[in-house]
N, C-alpha and C positions, 0 to 999 in steps of 0.2 A: 161983514157977513160972507160966509163961504157960499158961492153959488154953483160950483162944479168942482169935482175932483177928477183929475186927468192923470192916469198912470203913465210913467215913462219907462220903457223897456229897452234893453240893449239889443243891438244887432251886430253881427260880424260881417255879413255880406248883404248889402242893401237889396239887390234884386231877389235873392232867396227869401228875404223877409217880406218883400212886397208880394211875391208870388204866393207865399204861404197864407198870409192874412187876406189876400184877395180871394183865395179859394174858400176862406171862411165867410166871405161876404163883405169884408171891409173895403172901403173906397179910399184910395190915397188922394188927399186934397192938397198936400204940400210935400215937395221933395227938395231938400237943401243938400249941400254936399255931405254932411254927416248927421242929418236930422230929417225925420219923416213924421208926417201927421196923417193919421187915418181916421175915418169915421164909419160908424154903423148906426143908422137911425140917429138917435140923440146922444150916442156915446162917442167918445173920442179917445184914441191912443196916440201917444207920442213915442218915437223910437230914436235912440241915440247910438252913434257908432261906438263900439267897444271891441276893437280887434283882438285884444288880449284875453277876452272872455273864454273860459273853458266851460262849454255847455254842461258837461257832466258834473261840474262843481257849482252850477248856478243855483241860487236861492230865490230867484224871482218867481212870483206866483200871482195869478189873477183869478178872481171868481167872477164869472160873467153870468148874470141872471137872465134866463129866458122867460119871456112873458107868457108864452103858450106853445104847446106842441113840440116839446123837446124831443119826442120820439121821431118826428118828421125831420128835425134838424140833425139828429144823430144819423138817420138814414142818409141824409144829404152828405154828411161828413164821410161816411163809409163809401158812398157812391163816388165821391171825389178822390178816393184812395188816400185819405188823410189818416195817418197812423194813430190809432187809439192807444192811450197809455196802457202798458201791460196790466196794471191794476185798476184801470179806469173805465171799464165797460159800463154801459148805462144800467143803473139800478136805483131803486128807491131806498133812501137812507133813513135811519131811525129818527132823524131830525126833520122828517116830513118834506124832504127835497128829493127830486128825481135828478140824478147827476151822472156825468161822465167826464173824463179828463183826457187831455192831449198834452204833448210836450212839443213846443215849437222848435225850429232848427237851432235856436240858441239856448235851449235848456229851460225856457220859461214854462212852468206848469200852468196850463189853462184848464180850469174846472168850470163846466157849464152846469147850471142848475135851474130847475123849475119847481116852484112851490106846489105841493100836492094839495 
C-alpha cells in the first residue's frame, strides 16, 4: 500500500536550490553530495543533481496545495522578491481553485493552489 508520494526534482547548483526553496519555507533535513531532502509541514521534496539540465527545456512541474490563506502566502512570496511566473499571477480559476505559479532556478514550474 502506498503511504506517501515524494517528488524528485533536478538541481544544477545545490546552494541556489537550497536558498530558493528555503525562501519558500522549506527546511533542508538532509544534504548529501548530489542529493537533497527538504520538508514543509508534512510534505517532502527530494532533489537530485543534474548539471546538464537546460532550465528553459525543463518539463518538471509540481502542484502544491495550500490549506488556507493563499493570498497571504502570495504576499509573502512577493515580499521575498521571488519572481512570479509571467502568466502565473494569483487568480481564481474556473475549476474552483485560487492559484499562482513560479519557476524555480532549474526550470521547474511550481503551481500553488487553494480550493475555494
